[in-house]
Backbone as CSV, one residue per row, in Angstrom:
resi,resn,N_x,N_y,N_z,CA_x,CA_y,CA_z,C_x,C_y,C_z
1,MET,105.322,51.936,111.282,106.229,53.017,111.608,105.991,54.175,110.636
2,ALA,105.901,55.396,111.157,105.666,56.571,110.337,106.899,56.908,109.517
3,ARG,106.643,57.353,108.298,107.730,57.734,107.410,108.199,59.151,107.749
4,LYS,109.489,59.352,107.855,110.028,60.669,108.147,110.166,61.446,106.840
5,THR,109.839,62.735,106.890,109.974,63.586,105.717,110.810,64.802,106.079
6,ALA,111.514,65.295,105.107,112.334,66.484,105.317,111.447,67.726,105.265
7,PRO,111.688,68.713,106.111,110.890,69.943,106.071,111.228,70.753,104.822
8,LEU,110.283,71.578,104.399,110.526,72.445,103.252,111.479,73.571,103.644
9,LEU,112.341,73.918,102.724,113.203,75.079,102.935,112.349,76.334,102.864
10,PRO,112.705,77.374,103.604,111.891,78.600,103.600,111.686,79.188,102.201
11,ARG,112.715,79.127,101.377,112.615,79.670,100.020,111.586,78.884,99.204
12,ILE,111.594,77.575,99.341,110.651,76.726,98.611,109.234,76.947,99.130
13,ALA,109.085,77.083,100.430,107.762,77.338,101.020,107.191,78.650,100.491
14,ARG,108.040,79.694,100.374,107.585,80.978,99.832,107.151,80.841,98.376
15,LEU,107.926,80.097,97.586,107.572,79.885,96.178,106.234,79.164,96.042
16,LEU,106.019,78.159,96.867,104.764,77.417,96.824,103.591,78.282,97.287
17,THR,103.830,79.123,98.279,102.785,80.038,98.736,102.418,81.017,97.631
18,ASP,103.422,81.575,96.959,103.169,82.492,95.840,102.405,81.797,94.713
19,LEU,102.781,80.562,94.415,102.089,79.801,93.384,100.619,79.622,93.750
20,GLY,100.355,79.251,94.987,98.976,79.068,95.432,98.158,80.344,95.330
21,GLU,98.758,81.468,95.710,98.059,82.752,95.625,97.749,83.103,94.178
22,ARG,98.709,82.864,93.288,98.503,83.169,91.873,97.447,82.266,91.250
23,LEU,97.463,80.996,91.634,96.438,80.077,91.133,95.042,80.552,91.540
24,LYS,94.902,80.909,92.788,93.599,81.339,93.285,93.145,82.632,92.614
25,LEU,94.045,83.598,92.498,93.690,84.863,91.850,93.284,84.652,90.396
26,ALA,94.023,83.815,89.664,93.700,83.535,88.267,92.341,82.853,88.157
27,ARG,92.074,81.915,89.061,90.788,81.221,89.056,89.635,82.187,89.330
28,LEU,89.813,83.057,90.308,88.761,84.002,90.662,88.538,85.045,89.564
29,ARG,89.622,85.514,88.931,89.485,86.481,87.834,88.675,85.914,86.678
30,ARG,88.855,84.611,86.447,88.141,83.948,85.353,86.774,83.418,85.783
31,ARG,86.429,83.651,87.042,85.159,83.208,87.624,84.925,81.711,87.422
32,LEU,85.966,80.936,87.739,85.881,79.482,87.659,85.792,78.908,89.070
33,THR,85.137,77.778,89.179,85.057,77.088,90.468,86.296,76.216,90.655
34,THR,86.520,75.799,91.887,87.645,74.902,92.136,87.439,73.579,91.404
35,LYS,86.200,73.144,91.295,85.911,71.896,90.595,86.283,72.006,89.118
36,GLN,85.951,73.123,88.483,86.277,73.309,87.071,87.783,73.310,86.843
37,VAL,88.499,74.044,87.661,89.954,74.134,87.501,90.612,72.792,87.791
38,ALA,90.153,72.115,88.826,90.723,70.811,89.170,90.527,69.810,88.037
39,GLU,89.352,69.791,87.443,89.099,68.887,86.324,90.002,69.207,85.140
40,ARG,90.154,70.486,84.834,91.001,70.890,83.714,92.472,70.566,83.960
41,ALA,92.884,70.651,85.211,94.283,70.393,85.566,94.556,68.914,85.827
42,GLY,93.505,68.110,85.908,93.681,66.685,86.160,94.082,66.359,87.589
43,MET,93.535,67.110,88.535,93.820,66.866,89.947,92.518,66.896,90.724
44,SER,92.590,66.475,91.968,91.391,66.498,92.801,91.144,67.916,93.320
45,VAL,89.908,68.151,93.716,89.544,69.456,94.281,90.331,69.700,95.567
46,MET,90.516,68.647,96.362,91.262,68.792,97.619,92.719,69.196,97.359
47,THR,93.323,68.663,96.313,94.697,69.037,95.973,94.764,70.507,95.591
48,LEU,93.827,70.951,94.772,93.799,72.364,94.373,93.590,73.266,95.589
49,ARG,92.680,72.882,96.457,92.443,73.684,97.672,93.698,73.743,98.545
50,SER,94.399,72.629,98.644,95.636,72.605,99.434,96.680,73.529,98.823
51,LEU,96.788,73.520,97.503,97.734,74.414,96.834,97.369,75.874,97.066
52,GLU,96.090,76.191,96.896,95.655,77.575,97.044,95.782,78.076,98.478
53,SER,95.652,77.202,99.448,95.711,77.636,100.850,97.095,77.436,101.466
54,ALA,98.059,77.031,100.656,99.455,76.854,101.092,99.590,75.803,102.184
55,GLN,98.821,74.730,102.086,98.954,73.599,103.010,99.677,72.497,102.254
56,PHE,100.946,72.341,102.534,101.772,71.426,101.763,102.026,70.147,102.535
57,ALA,101.939,69.070,101.838,102.288,67.766,102.402,102.964,66.978,101.300
58,PRO,104.015,66.265,101.613,104.664,65.463,100.580,103.712,64.411,100.027
59,SER,103.827,64.154,98.763,102.993,63.144,98.125,103.361,61.770,98.659
60,PRO,102.371,60.948,98.993,102.711,59.614,99.513,103.406,58.736,98.487
61,SER,103.254,59.057,97.196,103.888,58.237,96.166,105.339,58.637,95.922
62,ILE,105.762,59.768,96.477,107.137,60.229,96.298,107.798,60.314,97.665
63,PRO,108.501,59.269,98.079,109.137,59.316,99.400,110.277,60.317,99.419
64,ILE,110.383,61.040,100.503,111.489,61.983,100.700,112.366,61.421,101.791
65,ARG,113.591,61.166,101.458,114.507,60.568,102.428,115.466,61.630,102.948
66,CYS,115.570,61.708,104.216,116.477,62.624,104.864,117.866,61.977,104.937
67,GLN,118.886,62.696,104.521,120.235,62.161,104.534,120.762,61.944,105.951
68,LEU,120.179,62.648,106.918,120.651,62.548,108.291,119.882,61.508,109.106
69,CYS,118.765,61.008,108.571,117.922,60.075,109.325,118.428,58.653,109.218
């Protein structure tokens, strides 16, 4: 059975989008690759790319429970 997750609030989605844009701009200004930044941050390249492109998915290790479900 698939796990149900709560949708992001619009305000939180905007904050995450802004964070991703700032991460990407900072990386490009410093002429770093996604691999370099991911290694320094201790995350995978795919996670960094997801952050920079504003593609959010809840972490499978952190279940989100909906109070109405």
